[in-house]
N, C-alpha and C positions, 0 to 999 in steps of 0.2 A: 396681152392677156396679162394687169399687175396689181391686184389688191391683196388677196390671200393666196398663198402658194402652197407647195407641198411640204408639209411638216412631217418629218420622218422620225418615227419611233416604233411604228408598227403597222405595216400594211403587208399582208401576206399574199403573194401571187402564186398560188399553185397553178402550174401550167401543164397542159397535156395536149398532145396531138392525137387525134383519133378520127374515126370516120365522120364524127359529128363536127369536126373542126378543132380549132385551137382555143382552149378555154383559159381565161384569166379570171381569178377570183380575188377580190380586194376585201380585206378585213382590217379592223382596227386592232389596237394593242390588246384588247380583251377577247379577240376572236370574232367579234360581231361584224356582219357584212357592212360594207360602205357603199350605199347607193350614190349616184351622181358623181362618181369619179370618172375622169376621162382617161382612157387607156389607148395608147397608140403603138403600133407594131411596124417596124421597118427592117429591111434587110441589113445584116451586119456589113460593115465596111462599104456601105453605099450600094450593095448588090440589091437590085429591085426584086420585090416579091411577086411581081406580076399583077395582072388586072384582077379586080374584084367588083362584082356587080353590087352596087350600093344604092339603096333608095334613101336619100337624105330627107330628114324632116326639116322644113324651112320655115317653121312657124313658131313664134313665141307669143302665147296668148296672155292677155291680161284678164284675170278672172279671180273673184273673191279677194281683190286687192293684193294679188300675187302674180308673178310671172310663171307661166306653166308652158314648158318644163322649166325647172330651176336652172338646169344646165343643158345647153344645146350645142351639138357639134355640127359644123357646116364646112364645106370646102371653100377655099379662096374663090372669090367672084360670085358667091351666092347672094341672092336677093332674099333676105329674111323678112317675113310678113309679121306685123305686130297688130293683130286684131284686138279690139276692146270689147269684152263681153260683160263689163261691169256697168252699173247704172250711173257711175260717176265718170268724169273726164280724166284723162291721163296725159302727161307730157313726158314721153320716153326719151332718155338721153344716155350718152356715155362720154366720159372724158378719157377713155383709154387711148394711149398713143397709137396713131396710125389709123384708128377707127372711131374718131370722135364724130358725134352726130347729135341732132336734136329733132324730135318729131313733136311739133307744137300741139297744144291741147286739141284732143279730139274725143268724141263721146261714144256711147254704146252703139254697137253694130257698125262702127266705122273702123277703118283699117289703114295703116301706113306701112311702108316698107323701106328697107335700107340695104344697099349693096355693100358687102364687106370685101375689101380688096387687099387687105394685109393680114398675113398670118399672125396669130397671137390670141391673147385672152382679152375679151371685151366684157367689162363689168357694166351691167345695165341697171339704170335706176329710173325713178319717176320724180319729177320736180314737185309734184303735189303730195305724194305719199312716200315719206322717207323709208318706211318699212319694206317697200318693194325693192327687192334686189334679185337680179338674175345674172347669168353668165353665159356668154357664147364663146366657144373655142373654135377659132377659124384655123383650119388645117390644110396642108398640101399633100395629104396621103389619103387613099381610100380606106386604109386600115386604121380607123379611129372610131371609137364607140364610147357610150356612156354606160356605166354599170347599172344593172337593174336593181330591184329591191333585195335581191339575193347577193348583191355585190359582184355580179358576174357579167362578163362579155364573152362572146364566142366569135372567132374569126374563121372564115373559110380561107385556108392557106395550103401551100404545098405540104407534104407529109414529113419533109426533112429539111435541115438547113439551119444555119446560125441566124439569129434575129436580134434586134435591139428593141427592148420595151421601154416605154416611158409612160409615166402616170402623173396625174394632177388632180387635186380636189380644191374647190374654192375656200374651204375652211382650214387648209393646211398652211404652214408658216414658212416653209422652205422657199428660197428665192428662185428656184428653178424646178423643172420637172425632175422626178426620180427616173434615172436611166440605168438600165442594166442589160447585160447580154444573156441570151438563153438559146437553147436548141429546140426546134419545133418537135423533133422526134423524142418521145419519152423523156421530157425535160421538166424540171421543177426549179423554182426560185422563190426567195422570200425577201421582202423589204419591210422594215419597220416604219410605220407611219404614226406620228403623234397627232391624234384627233381629239377634239373636245369631247367631254362626256356625252354619251348618247342622248341624254335628256336635254342637252343644250345645243344640239345641232339643228340646223335648218332642215326639216324633213320633207320639203316640197319635192 
């Protein structure tokens, strides 16, 4: 996963453990929420957090000359489907290390798929339409989600314990995930993420 990475100057992760789960809120330096950020949660020092029931989305649709969703999280070994809902043909590809592939030209109502066997960031493009860019984060943990329009994710986790958080956004510039330690019970943390101005971001 290696095109744009985590650019740190202002991402704020208020964390709270409650009956509704463990919430992580991602914002930019102005306090605005950041959608499409990937947040992962792991036990500190390798301690497992236990199982979590996850229904993974395994589809990245081509619609209105865009990839929807713009950022997708899937576990290692997933077969991601790429349906075409546009009236034009697309040629979907990635040059990302360990997950290179090409789905040759196919048209409306057709679909292709690809199995992702290596953890990492997969930058997706279309050979016909240069403006089409999407990202798949392939993970080896069930505790990984993409922030919603409010810049939030909620994890179902134990009520106490030390954890390690990591975060990533395709428009950030840092060369690795932002990683920090936190406590599930009554815990809070902040990281500064340097994002482009809101009016210049890809808002898919």
